[in-house]
C-alpha positions in Angstrom: -287.6 132.6 -169.5 -288.0 135.3 -166.8 -291.3 137.1 -166.6 -291.2 140.9 -166.5 -291.6 141.1 -162.7 -288.7 138.6 -162.2 -286.5 140.6 -164.6 -287.3 143.8 -162.7 -286.5 142.2 -159.3 -283.2 140.8 -160.7 -282.3 144.3 -162.0 -282.9 145.9 -158.6 -280.9 143.3 -156.8 -278.0 143.7 -159.2 -278.0 147.4 -158.8 -277.7 147.0 -155.0 -275.1 144.3 -155.1 -272.8 145.5 -157.9 -270.8 148.5 -156.8 -268.6 150.3 -159.3 -265.0 149.3 -159.0 -263.9 152.8 -158.2 -266.2 152.9 -155.2 -265.0 149.6 -153.7 -262.6 149.6 -150.9 -259.1 148.4 -151.9 -258.7 144.6 -151.5 -256.4 143.7 -148.7 -253.7 141.2 -149.9 -251.9 138.7 -147.8 -251.3 140.1 -144.3 -247.6 139.7 -143.8 -246.9 141.7 -140.6 -243.1 141.5 -140.1 -239.8 143.2 -139.9 -237.3 143.6 -142.8 -234.3 145.4 -144.2 -233.3 146.4 -147.7 -229.8 147.6 -148.4 -227.0 148.2 -150.9 -223.3 147.5 -150.0 -221.4 150.6 -151.3 -218.1 148.6 -151.4 -219.4 145.8 -153.7 -222.6 147.2 -155.2 -224.5 144.1 -154.0 -228.1 144.6 -153.1 -229.9 142.7 -150.4 -233.2 142.2 -148.6 -233.9 140.1 -145.5 -237.1 139.5 -143.5 -238.6 137.6 -140.6 -242.3 137.1 -139.8 -244.8 135.1 -137.8 -246.4 133.9 -141.1 -245.9 130.8 -143.1 -243.4 131.1 -146.0 -242.7 134.8 -146.0 -240.0 134.3 -148.6 -242.2 134.3 -151.7 -244.1 137.4 -150.6 -241.9 140.1 -149.0 -238.4 140.1 -150.6 -237.8 141.1 -154.3 -234.4 141.6 -155.8 -232.8 142.0 -159.3 -229.1 142.3 -159.9 -228.1 145.7 -161.1 -231.6 147.1 -160.5 -232.7 147.1 -156.9 -234.4 145.4 -154.0 -237.9 145.8 -152.5 -239.6 144.7 -149.3 -243.4 144.8 -149.5 -245.2 143.9 -146.2 -248.0 144.6 -143.8 -251.0 144.0 -146.0 -248.5 143.0 -148.7 -249.2 143.8 -152.4 -246.8 141.9 -154.7 -247.1 144.6 -157.4 -244.8 146.8 -155.2 -242.1 144.2 -155.8 -242.8 143.3 -159.4 -243.7 146.7 -160.6 -241.1 148.4 -158.4 -238.3 146.5 -160.0 -239.7 147.2 -163.5 -239.8 151.0 -162.7 -236.2 151.0 -161.4 -235.0 148.9 -164.3 -236.5 151.5 -166.6 -234.4 154.2 -165.0 -236.6 155.5 -162.2 -235.0 156.0 -158.8 -236.3 154.2 -155.8 -238.1 157.3 -154.5 -239.7 157.9 -157.9 -240.8 154.3 -158.2 -242.3 154.1 -154.8 -244.1 157.5 -155.2 -245.7 156.3 -158.5 -246.9 153.1 -156.9 -248.3 154.7 -153.8 -250.2 157.3 -155.9 -252.0 154.5 -157.8 -252.8 152.4 -154.7 -256.0 153.1 -152.8 -254.7 150.7 -150.1 -251.6 152.7 -149.4 -252.5 153.3 -145.8 -252.2 149.6 -144.9 -249.0 149.1 -146.9 -245.4 149.1 -145.6 -242.8 149.2 -148.4 -239.1 149.9 -148.8 -236.8 150.1 -151.8 -233.2 150.6 -152.6 -232.0 151.1 -156.2 -228.6 150.1 -157.8 -227.3 153.6 -157.0 -228.2 153.3 -153.3 -231.1 155.7 -153.4 -233.6 154.8 -150.7 -237.4 155.1 -150.3 -239.7 153.8 -147.6 -243.4 154.1 -146.6 -245.3 153.1 -143.5 -249.0 153.6 -144.0 -251.1 155.3 -141.3 -253.2 152.2 -140.7 -250.3 149.8 -140.1 -250.8 147.9 -136.9 -248.6 149.3 -134.1 -245.9 149.3 -133.2 -244.9 150.2 -136.7 -242.3 152.4 -138.4 -239.2 152.6 -140.4 -235.8 154.3 -140.5 -233.8 155.1 -143.6 -230.0 155.5 -143.6 -227.2 155.6 -146.1 -228.2 153.0 -148.8 -230.6 151.1 -146.5 -234.0 151.1 -144.9 -235.3 149.1 -141.9 -239.1 148.7 -141.4 -241.4 146.8 -139.1 -245.1 146.5 -138.1 -247.1 144.6 -135.5 -244.0 144.7 -133.3 -244.0 144.2 -129.5 -242.5 147.7 -129.1 -241.1 150.7 -131.0 -237.5 149.8 -130.3 -237.3 147.1 -133.0 -236.5 149.1 -136.1 -234.0 151.4 -134.4 -232.2 148.4 -133.1 -232.0 147.0 -136.6 -230.5 150.2 -137.9 -227.8 150.3 -135.2 -226.9 146.7 -135.8 -226.7 147.1 -139.6 -224.5 150.2 -139.3 -222.2 148.7 -136.7 -221.7 145.1 -137.9 -218.6 144.2 -139.9 -218.6 141.7 -142.7 -220.3 141.3 -146.1 -223.8 142.3 -146.9 -225.3 139.0 -145.8 -223.6 139.2 -142.4 -225.0 142.7 -141.9 -228.5 141.8 -142.9 -228.5 138.8 -140.5 -227.3 141.1 -137.7 -230.2 143.4 -138.3 -232.7 140.6 -138.1 -231.1 139.3 -134.9 -231.2 142.7 -133.4 -234.9 143.1 -134.2 -235.7 139.8 -132.4 -233.6 140.7 -129.4 -235.4 144.0 -129.1 -238.8 142.3 -128.9 -239.7 141.3 -132.5 -243.1 140.5 -133.8 -245.7 140.6 -131.0 -247.0 137.2 -132.2 -243.7 135.4 -132.3 -241.7 134.0 -135.2 -242.2 131.4 -138.0 -240.4 132.1 -141.3 -237.6 134.1 -142.7 -235.7 134.8 -146.0 -232.6 136.5 -147.2 -231.7 137.4 -150.8 -228.5 139.1 -152.0 -227.9 139.9 -155.7 -224.9 141.1 -157.6 -224.1 144.7 -158.5 -224.5 143.8 -162.2 -226.4 141.1 -164.0 -224.3 138.5 -166.0 -226.9 135.8 -166.4 -224.7 133.4 -164.4 -224.8 131.6 -161.1 -223.1 134.6 -159.3 -226.0 136.9 -160.0 -227.9 135.6 -156.9 -225.2 135.5 -154.3 -227.6 134.3 -151.6 -231.2 133.2 -151.9 -232.3 131.2 -148.8 -235.7 130.7 -147.2 -237.1 129.2 -144.0 -240.8 128.6 -144.4 -241.7 127.1 -141.0 -239.5 126.9 -137.9 -239.5 127.6 -134.2 -236.2 129.3 -134.7 -236.3 130.8 -138.2 -233.3 133.1 -137.7 -231.0 130.4 -136.5 -232.0 128.2 -139.4 -231.5 131.1 -141.8 -228.0 131.6 -140.5 -227.3 127.9 -141.1 -228.6 128.1 -144.6 -226.5 131.2 -145.4 -223.4 129.4 -144.2 -224.2 126.5 -146.5 -224.9 128.8 -149.4 -221.6 130.5 -148.7 -219.8 127.1 -149.0 -221.5 126.3 -152.3 -220.6 129.8 -153.5 -217.0 128.8 -153.0 -217.6 125.5 -154.8 -219.0 127.5 -157.8 -216.0 129.8 -157.7 -213.7 126.7 -157.7 -215.5 125.3 -160.7 -215.2 128.6 -162.6 -211.5 128.7 -161.8 -211.1 125.1 -163.1 -212.7 126.2 -166.4 -210.2 129.0 -166.6 -207.3 126.5 -165.8 -206.5 128.5 -162.6 -205.7 125.4 -160.5 -204.4 127.0 -157.3 -207.3 129.4 -157.2 -209.7 126.5 -157.7 -208.2 124.5 -154.9 -208.2 127.4 -152.5 -212.0 127.9 -153.2 -212.6 124.1 -152.6 -210.7 124.2 -149.4 -212.7 127.2 -148.2 -215.9 125.4 -149.0 -214.8 122.4 -147.0 -213.9 124.5 -144.0 -217.4 126.0 -143.9 -219.1 122.6 -144.5 -216.8 119.9 -143.2 -217.7 116.3 -144.0 -220.0 117.1 -146.9 -219.7 114.3 -149.4 -220.6 116.4 -152.4 -217.9 118.9 -151.7 -215.2 116.4 -150.9 -216.1 114.3 -154.0 -215.8 117.2 -156.6 -212.7 118.5 -154.9 -211.2 115.0 -155.4 -212.3 114.9 -159.0 -210.6 118.3 -159.6 -207.4 117.0 -158.1 -207.4 114.0 -160.4 -208.0 116.3 -163.4 -205.0 118.3 -162.3 -202.8 115.2 -162.3 -202.7 115.1 -158.5 -204.2 111.7 -158.0 -202.4 110.9 -154.8 -203.8 114.0 -153.1 -207.3 113.0 -154.2 -207.3 109.5 -152.7 -208.0 110.5 -149.0 -211.0 112.6 -150.2 -212.3 109.8 -152.3 -212.0 107.3 -149.4 -213.9 109.6 -147.0 -216.6 110.2 -149.6 -217.0 106.5 -150.4 -217.2 105.8 -146.6 -220.3 108.0 -146.5 -222.0 106.2 -149.3 -220.8 103.5 -151.8 -222.9 105.1 -154.4 -220.1 107.7 -154.9 -217.9 104.8 -155.9 -220.5 103.5 -158.3 -220.7 106.9 -159.8 -217.0 107.4 -160.4 -216.5 105.2 -163.5 -219.4 106.9 -165.1 -217.5 110.2 -165.0 -214.7 108.7 -167.0 -217.2 107.6 -169.6 -218.3 111.2 -170.2 -214.9 112.8 -170.0 -215.1 114.3 -166.5 -212.3 112.0 -165.3 -209.4 110.5 -167.3 -210.3 107.4 -169.2 -207.4 105.5 -167.6 -207.9 102.1 -166.0 -204.9 102.4 -163.7 -206.1 105.8 -162.4 -209.6 104.3 -161.9 -208.2 101.3 -160.0 -206.3 103.6 -157.7 -209.4 105.7 -156.9 -211.5 102.6 -156.3 -209.0 100.6 -154.4 -210.5 99.0 -151.4 -214.1 99.7 -152.3 -214.8 96.4 -154.1 -215.5 98.4 -157.3 -213.5 97.9 -160.5 
């Protein structure tokens, strides 16, 4: 039990230490100083965001995207509510400028934020707070914004804008070009460590195609090179998914075209060869499948062990002769 004098002392100390919330300076969130781009492709309606930083695992912090809604990059002293709440506001019908204006008005830490948004109609909004560490700035253009802070020089974000506008290809290609241009112009004054790229569809369907690309490099000496490698692999798997969908629709030639495209991007990949071969068998083109099976089995005999199990669940014909042809020379029967 505290005596009266002890209670008085405690009361005085508390009055000194406890400051009303409204009077406290805004908390500074994770300091993700970086460069990024948000954009909409007017030809496809796809929305994308890409980023590179000298910070571990930038992917879970800066880029936010939702198909049919918009994309957000929140950086500098990043506050994730700009991503989460920004998407909520755009989903509710607010434009990107309206959403960003509302969030900035409610944020006492706005001077240390750098944020950019693009909504599903291609409307753009960006903010670089007055207390961002220089070199810092942003440029908005038709359906895109590029932004950077803590850069070696002020040429970084203009180089990003030029690269994005001049590069041919799909949205992922153009986002990668912008990141490469930023690095070539000087990039982050501290160096590089992580990167991420997300592209989402123009409309949400609830299927695999809603997130066209979603790749991250958490720690690398060359994050942009690794990001490009992962985008290429993702592109190959996108073709595999398209082939599977064509198979479900019984559009055999379209399916085979997609599987071949996947193989060209990722040659020698056992997974892709194997399921391409399985598709050929299910089309009744067993002879064409055999070279693919043989190449897959040469990579790992586990694929041969797996194959009869597919027949047991209806993913291959339950035909002993067909199975013997597939497994011929593997020692598996």
